N, C-alpha and C positions, 0 to 999 in steps of 0.2 A: 189161807188155803181154801180153795173151793173144789169140791169133788162132785163129779157127775156119777150117776148110777153106773154107767158103763166103765168107770175107772176102778170099780171094785171087782176083783176077780176072785170069786169064792173058791174055785178049784185050786188056784195057786195060793190062796190065802194072802192076797196082796192088794194094796191100794196104790194106784198110780196117780201121782200128783203132777199135773201138767201146767196148771194155772194158779194164780194168786188173786185174791180179792181184797181190795182196800177201798177206803172212803176218801173221796176228793171233792171238795166244794159241795158237800152234802149229798153226793151221789156215789153209788157203788160202782167201782170200775174193776174190770177183770184184766189181768196182764200176765206176762210170763213170770215164772218164779225168779227169785233174786239171782240165781245162778244161770238162768235161761236154759236149764236142763230138767228133764223129767226125773222124778225120784220114785222109787218103789219102796213102800213100807210093808213090812211083814205084819200080818194080822193073826191074832190068836184064834183058835177054834171058837171061843166064846164070842169074840168080836165079829167073826164071820156070821155066826148064828144070829146075833143081834141085828146086824146090818141086813141080813136076809129077811128077818121078821119085819124090820122097819120098812123095807122096800115093798113087802107084801101088803102092809097096812097102807102105805102111800098109794099103791095101785087100787086098793079097795076104796080109799077116799076119793081118788080121781074118778073112778067108776060111779060112785054115789053122787058126784057133782056133775056127771054127764060128760066127762072128758076122759082122755086116755093119758096115762103117765107117759111123758115124753121119753123117747129112747135116750136122749142126752140130759135127762132130768137131773137137777141137783139133788144130792143125797139129803140135804136139809133145806126144805123150802116150805113156805106157807101157802104157796100157789098149788092148787090141786093137781095141775099138770106138771109141776116141778120146774117151770120155766124161769122162775126168779129165785135166786139164792136167799136164804135167811141171812140177816145182817150178821157179820162176823162178831160184833160186840155181844149179840144175843147168845151166841155159842160160848163165848168167853165167860159171860156171866153164869150160864147154866153149868159149865164145867167147874167154875169156882164154887158154886153152891154144892155140887156133887163132891168135890174134894173136901169141903168143910164137913159134909155129912159123914163121909168115910173116915175122916180124921177124928170125929167125935165118937165113932163107934156105933152110929145109928144106921143099921141096915147093912145087908150084904151087897157086894158089888153088883150082882145081877139085878137085885130088887131096886137099888137106887138108880142104876143106869136105865132101866126100863121106864122109870117115871119121866125123866126128861125127854126121852125119845117119843113116848106115847103122848106127852102133853103138847107136842107140836101139831097134833092132829086137829084139823078144822072140821067140826061136825056139820 
């Protein structure tokens, strides 16, 4: 799954999935979803708040780097303008670490979730 900032609708609390990201021959490739259809995922109020904060931080990072956050920026990107997606395996590994932390009882969901989101910031 690859999500652009514009695919997050905070008012409707939805995430629209239009494209998929996979690795082929060592390169990231964007393509249609498996079903070739868009999907809407409901977001909790906490998720909307976290994504809004993440987007605000990304815009600040872009400004500090002398660029603007692209209108079609990826939600998770190491590029200050958000033009290149973060590798899907990176997201998988971060989520796995988060799940292990939560399963072990170390930290609340909000505290543990903010760590991975804020650690992707490039100073």
